[in-house]
A tleap script that builds the chain and sets N, CA, C and O, in Angstrom:
source leaprc.protein.ff14SB
mol = sequence {
  NMET LYS ASN ASN GLU PRO THR LEU GLU SER
  ILE GLU ASP TYR ASN THR LEU LYS GLY SER
  LYS LYS LYS VAL VAL TRP THR VAL ILE ILE
  SER VAL LEU LEU ILE GLY VAL ALA PHE THR
  MET ALA LYS ASN TYR TYR GLY LYS ALA ASN
  ASP SER ILE PRO VAL GLU GLU SER ILE GLY
  LYS VAL PRO VAL CLYS
}
set mol.1.N position { 20.678 -64.613 28.296 }
set mol.1.CA position { 21.297 -63.331 28.051 }
set mol.1.C position { 21.020 -62.425 29.254 }
set mol.1.O position { 19.865 -62.191 29.611 }
set mol.2.N position { 22.080 -61.923 29.867 }
set mol.2.CA position { 21.951 -61.119 31.078 }
set mol.2.C position { 21.873 -59.640 30.728 }
set mol.2.O position { 22.614 -59.154 29.874 }
set mol.3.N position { 20.969 -58.929 31.396 }
set mol.3.CA position { 20.806 -57.495 31.183 }
set mol.3.C position { 21.789 -56.754 32.090 }
set mol.3.O position { 21.748 -56.931 33.308 }
set mol.4.N position { 22.668 -55.930 31.523 }
set mol.4.CA position { 23.692 -55.229 32.296 }
set mol.4.C position { 23.264 -53.839 32.748 }
set mol.4.O position { 24.064 -53.116 33.341 }
set mol.5.N position { 22.041 -53.455 32.485 }
set mol.5.CA position { 21.588 -52.138 32.905 }
set mol.5.C position { 21.268 -52.146 34.396 }
set mol.5.O position { 20.748 -53.132 34.917 }
set mol.6.N position { 21.584 -51.020 35.097 }
set mol.6.CA position { 21.291 -50.980 36.534 }
set mol.6.C position { 19.790 -50.886 36.791 }
set mol.6.O position { 19.043 -50.290 36.015 }
set mol.7.N position { 19.382 -51.478 37.880 }
set mol.7.CA position { 17.980 -51.379 38.304 }
set mol.7.C position { 17.874 -50.366 39.425 }
set mol.7.O position { 18.884 -49.960 40.001 }
set mol.8.N position { 16.661 -49.958 39.735 }
set mol.8.CA position { 16.478 -48.984 40.808 }
set mol.8.C position { 16.931 -49.548 42.153 }
set mol.8.O position { 17.387 -48.800 43.017 }
set mol.9.N position { 16.809 -50.838 42.332 }
set mol.9.CA position { 17.218 -51.447 43.594 }
set mol.9.C position { 18.736 -51.474 43.747 }
set mol.9.O position { 19.243 -51.445 44.869 }
set mol.10.N position { 19.465 -51.530 42.636 }
set mol.10.CA position { 20.922 -51.627 42.720 }
set mol.10.C position { 21.617 -50.266 42.761 }
set mol.10.O position { 22.813 -50.198 43.047 }
set mol.11.N position { 20.904 -49.202 42.487 }
set mol.11.CA position { 21.512 -47.876 42.545 }
set mol.11.C position { 21.605 -47.466 44.014 }
set mol.11.O position { 20.610 -47.466 44.739 }
set mol.12.N position { 22.827 -47.116 44.440 }
set mol.12.CA position { 23.073 -46.838 45.854 }
set mol.12.C position { 22.282 -45.646 46.376 }
set mol.12.O position { 21.654 -45.731 47.432 }
set mol.13.N position { 22.308 -44.552 45.654 }
set mol.13.CA position { 21.702 -43.317 46.154 }
set mol.13.C position { 20.467 -42.944 45.324 }
set mol.13.O position { 20.335 -41.802 44.884 }
set mol.14.N position { 19.586 -43.890 45.116 }
set mol.14.CA position { 18.379 -43.616 44.325 }
set mol.14.C position { 17.468 -42.623 45.043 }
set mol.14.O position { 16.964 -41.689 44.419 }
set mol.15.N position { 17.255 -42.807 46.318 }
set mol.15.CA position { 16.321 -41.955 47.061 }
set mol.15.C position { 16.919 -40.614 47.445 }
set mol.15.O position { 16.250 -39.587 47.332 }
set mol.16.N position { 18.154 -40.605 47.893 }
set mol.16.CA position { 18.786 -39.346 48.313 }
set mol.16.C position { 20.251 -39.340 47.911 }
set mol.16.O position { 20.908 -40.381 47.899 }
set mol.17.N position { 20.756 -38.160 47.582 }
set mol.17.CA position { 22.183 -37.995 47.326 }
set mol.17.C position { 22.858 -37.672 48.645 }
set mol.17.O position { 22.316 -36.932 49.466 }
set mol.18.N position { 24.040 -38.229 48.846 }
set mol.18.CA position { 24.763 -37.991 50.093 }
set mol.18.C position { 26.218 -37.694 49.786 }
set mol.18.O position { 26.751 -38.129 48.765 }
set mol.19.N position { 26.850 -36.956 50.668 }
set mol.19.CA position { 28.288 -36.729 50.606 }
set mol.19.C position { 28.735 -35.877 49.440 }
set mol.19.O position { 28.134 -34.848 49.133 }
set mol.20.N position { 29.809 -36.324 48.791 }
set mol.20.CA position { 30.431 -35.515 47.743 }
set mol.20.C position { 29.556 -35.405 46.495 }
set mol.20.O position { 29.634 -34.410 45.774 }
set mol.21.N position { 28.729 -36.412 46.232 }
set mol.21.CA position { 27.838 -36.331 45.065 }
set mol.21.C position { 26.843 -35.186 45.229 }
set mol.21.O position { 26.544 -34.474 44.270 }
set mol.22.N position { 26.338 -35.015 46.434 }
set mol.22.CA position { 25.386 -33.934 46.700 }
set mol.22.C position { 26.073 -32.577 46.517 }
set mol.22.O position { 25.468 -31.650 45.979 }
set mol.23.N position { 27.317 -32.452 46.955 }
set mol.23.CA position { 28.061 -31.202 46.791 }
set mol.23.C position { 28.305 -30.900 45.322 }
set mol.23.O position { 28.219 -29.746 44.903 }
set mol.24.N position { 28.607 -31.924 44.537 }
set mol.24.CA position { 28.842 -31.728 43.111 }
set mol.24.C position { 27.568 -31.258 42.419 }
set mol.24.O position { 27.612 -30.351 41.587 }
set mol.25.N position { 26.440 -31.865 42.757 }
set mol.25.CA position { 25.167 -31.476 42.150 }
set mol.25.C position { 24.847 -30.022 42.478 }
set mol.25.O position { 24.467 -29.258 41.591 }
set mol.26.N position { 24.995 -29.635 43.739 }
set mol.26.CA position { 24.694 -28.254 44.129 }
set mol.26.C position { 25.682 -27.277 43.515 }
set mol.26.O position { 25.298 -26.164 43.156 }
set mol.27.N position { 26.948 -27.666 43.384 }
set mol.27.CA position { 27.942 -26.806 42.747 }
set mol.27.C position { 27.594 -26.557 41.286 }
set mol.27.O position { 27.713 -25.432 40.800 }
set mol.28.N position { 27.166 -27.600 40.586 }
set mol.28.CA position { 26.780 -27.450 39.182 }
set mol.28.C position { 25.552 -26.555 39.055 }
set mol.28.O position { 25.512 -25.679 38.191 }
set mol.29.N position { 24.561 -26.764 39.898 }
set mol.29.CA position { 23.333 -25.954 39.841 }
set mol.29.C position { 23.643 -24.489 40.098 }
set mol.29.O position { 23.180 -23.620 39.360 }
set mol.30.N position { 24.421 -24.203 41.136 }
set mol.30.CA position { 24.750 -22.816 41.476 }
set mol.30.C position { 25.618 -22.184 40.383 }
set mol.30.O position { 25.446 -21.010 40.055 }
set mol.31.N position { 26.549 -22.961 39.823 }
set mol.31.CA position { 27.403 -22.434 38.752 }
set mol.31.C position { 26.587 -22.055 37.527 }
set mol.31.O position { 26.810 -21.000 36.933 }
set mol.32.N position { 25.649 -22.903 37.149 }
set mol.32.CA position { 24.815 -22.614 35.978 }
set mol.32.C position { 23.951 -21.378 36.228 }
set mol.32.O position { 23.771 -20.556 35.330 }
set mol.33.N position { 23.425 -21.248 37.427 }
set mol.33.CA position { 22.620 -20.062 37.747 }
set mol.33.C position { 23.472 -18.793 37.711 }
set mol.33.O position { 23.024 -17.767 37.197 }
set mol.34.N position { 24.684 -18.847 38.247 }
set mol.34.CA position { 25.562 -17.671 38.233 }
set mol.34.C position { 25.973 -17.294 36.811 }
set mol.34.O position { 26.047 -16.110 36.481 }
set mol.35.N position { 26.237 -18.284 35.977 }
set mol.35.CA position { 26.574 -18.000 34.580 }
set mol.35.C position { 25.378 -17.369 33.878 }
set mol.35.O position { 25.547 -16.446 33.081 }
set mol.36.N position { 24.181 -17.852 34.161 }
set mol.36.CA position { 22.973 -17.275 33.565 }
set mol.36.C position { 22.760 -15.835 33.993 }
set mol.36.O position { 22.401 -14.989 33.175 }
set mol.37.N position { 22.978 -15.552 35.266 }
set mol.37.CA position { 22.826 -14.180 35.768 }
set mol.37.C position { 23.870 -13.270 35.127 }
set mol.37.O position { 23.548 -12.154 34.720 }
set mol.38.N position { 25.117 -13.733 35.033 }
set mol.38.CA position { 26.171 -12.926 34.417 }
set mol.38.C position { 25.869 -12.664 32.944 }
set mol.38.O position { 26.078 -11.551 32.462 }
set mol.39.N position { 25.382 -13.673 32.226 }
set mol.39.CA position { 25.045 -13.499 30.817 }
set mol.39.C position { 23.902 -12.505 30.650 }
set mol.39.O position { 23.941 -11.656 29.760 }
set mol.40.N position { 22.891 -12.607 31.500 }
set mol.40.CA position { 21.748 -11.688 31.422 }
set mol.40.C position { 22.178 -10.258 31.710 }
set mol.40.O position { 21.745 -9.328 31.029 }
set mol.41.N position { 23.030 -10.077 32.718 }
set mol.41.CA position { 23.506 -8.730 33.039 }
set mol.41.C position { 24.343 -8.164 31.896 }
set mol.41.O position { 24.197 -6.993 31.545 }
set mol.42.N position { 25.212 -8.978 31.316 }
set mol.42.CA position { 26.047 -8.510 30.206 }
set mol.42.C position { 25.202 -8.186 28.986 }
set mol.42.O position { 25.466 -7.206 28.289 }
set mol.43.N position { 24.197 -8.993 28.727 }
set mol.43.CA position { 23.328 -8.749 27.581 }
set mol.43.C position { 22.549 -7.448 27.769 }
set mol.43.O position { 22.401 -6.673 26.823 }
set mol.44.N position { 22.054 -7.205 28.974 }
set mol.44.CA position { 21.317 -5.965 29.231 }
set mol.44.C position { 22.229 -4.745 29.171 }
set mol.44.O position { 21.801 -3.680 28.725 }
set mol.45.N position { 23.478 -4.881 29.613 }
set mol.45.CA position { 24.390 -3.745 29.634 }
set mol.45.C position { 24.949 -3.447 28.245 }
set mol.45.O position { 24.969 -2.292 27.821 }
set mol.46.N position { 25.403 -4.479 27.533 }
set mol.46.CA position { 26.042 -4.288 26.236 }
set mol.46.C position { 25.086 -4.422 25.062 }
set mol.46.O position { 25.440 -4.032 23.950 }
set mol.47.N position { 23.911 -4.948 25.263 }
set mol.47.CA position { 22.988 -5.213 24.175 }
set mol.47.C position { 22.126 -4.039 23.774 }
set mol.47.O position { 21.259 -4.191 22.914 }
set mol.48.N position { 22.332 -2.860 24.370 }
set mol.48.CA position { 21.481 -1.702 24.086 }
set mol.48.C position { 22.037 -0.806 22.987 }
set mol.48.O position { 21.580 0.327 22.830 }
set mol.49.N position { 23.000 -1.285 22.233 }
set mol.49.CA position { 23.584 -0.476 21.166 }
set mol.49.C position { 22.585 -0.337 20.023 }
set mol.49.O position { 21.918 -1.298 19.638 }
set mol.50.N position { 22.498 0.861 19.497 }
set mol.50.CA position { 21.618 1.119 18.360 }
set mol.50.C position { 22.503 1.299 17.134 }
set mol.50.O position { 22.782 2.419 16.708 }
set mol.51.N position { 22.936 0.179 16.581 }
set mol.51.CA position { 23.858 0.241 15.459 }
set mol.51.C position { 23.212 -0.195 14.143 }
set mol.51.O position { 23.893 -0.697 13.249 }
set mol.52.N position { 21.928 -0.006 14.030 }
set mol.52.CA position { 21.257 -0.378 12.788 }
set mol.52.C position { 21.462 0.710 11.730 }
set mol.52.O position { 21.624 1.887 12.050 }
set mol.53.N position { 21.451 0.295 10.491 }
set mol.53.CA position { 21.638 1.216 9.375 }
set mol.53.C position { 20.280 1.419 8.712 }
set mol.53.O position { 19.680 0.455 8.236 }
set mol.54.N position { 19.785 2.661 8.672 }
set mol.54.CA position { 18.496 2.886 8.018 }
set mol.54.C position { 18.615 2.743 6.503 }
set mol.54.O position { 19.575 3.221 5.899 }
set mol.55.N position { 17.636 2.083 5.901 }
set mol.55.CA position { 17.622 1.860 4.456 }
set mol.55.C position { 16.443 2.615 3.882 }
set mol.55.O position { 15.300 2.411 4.290 }
set mol.56.N position { 16.730 3.490 2.928 }
set mol.56.CA position { 15.687 4.312 2.322 }
set mol.56.C position { 15.000 3.597 1.157 }
set mol.56.O position { 13.797 3.754 0.950 }
set mol.57.N position { 15.768 2.813 0.399 }
set mol.57.CA position { 15.235 2.168 -0.794 }
set mol.57.C position { 14.853 0.726 -0.485 }
set mol.57.O position { 15.456 0.068 0.363 }
set mol.58.N position { 13.830 0.257 -1.199 }
set mol.58.CA position { 13.464 -1.141 -1.029 }
set mol.58.C position { 14.176 -1.976 -2.085 }
set mol.58.O position { 14.504 -1.486 -3.166 }
set mol.59.N position { 14.409 -3.240 -1.758 }
set mol.59.CA position { 15.081 -4.144 -2.689 }
set mol.59.C position { 13.997 -4.837 -3.523 }
set mol.59.O position { 13.138 -5.531 -2.979 }
set mol.60.N position { 14.043 -4.646 -4.825 }
set mol.60.CA position { 13.031 -5.231 -5.703 }
set mol.60.C position { 13.276 -6.688 -5.982 }
set mol.60.O position { 12.515 -7.544 -5.533 }
set mol.61.N position { 14.333 -6.985 -6.721 }
set mol.61.CA position { 14.663 -8.359 -7.070 }
set mol.61.C position { 16.139 -8.594 -6.796 }
set mol.61.O position { 16.981 -7.722 -7.011 }
set mol.62.N position { 16.423 -9.781 -6.320 }
set mol.62.CA position { 17.802 -10.179 -6.085 }
set mol.62.C position { 18.217 -11.073 -7.245 }
set mol.62.O position { 17.597 -12.112 -7.471 }
set mol.63.N position { 19.266 -10.685 -7.990 }
set mol.63.CA position { 19.675 -11.515 -9.131 }
set mol.63.C position { 20.219 -12.859 -8.687 }
set mol.63.O position { 20.988 -12.933 -7.729 }
set mol.64.N position { 19.824 -13.926 -9.377 }
set mol.64.CA position { 20.285 -15.277 -9.071 }
set mol.64.C position { 21.047 -15.785 -10.276 }
set mol.64.O position { 20.564 -15.706 -11.405 }
set mol.65.N position { 22.233 -16.304 -10.036 }
set mol.65.CA position { 23.057 -16.820 -11.137 }
set mol.65.C position { 22.894 -18.291 -11.276 }
set mol.65.O position { 23.510 -18.901 -12.150 }
savepdb mol mol.pdb
quit
């Protein structure tokens, strides 16, 4: 029975990425970082709303049917 899984010796770019694969990896990394920065900025800008409703009375028991 032959094992079809790749070995470290058979992987072409095990030690270093070269060419278009390296560009794709860096593009993904930079894209994820930019999305994270945009999300953080939007959360800080829009997340400061104080829309809570003050409740004066406490809830004693919740009826269960």
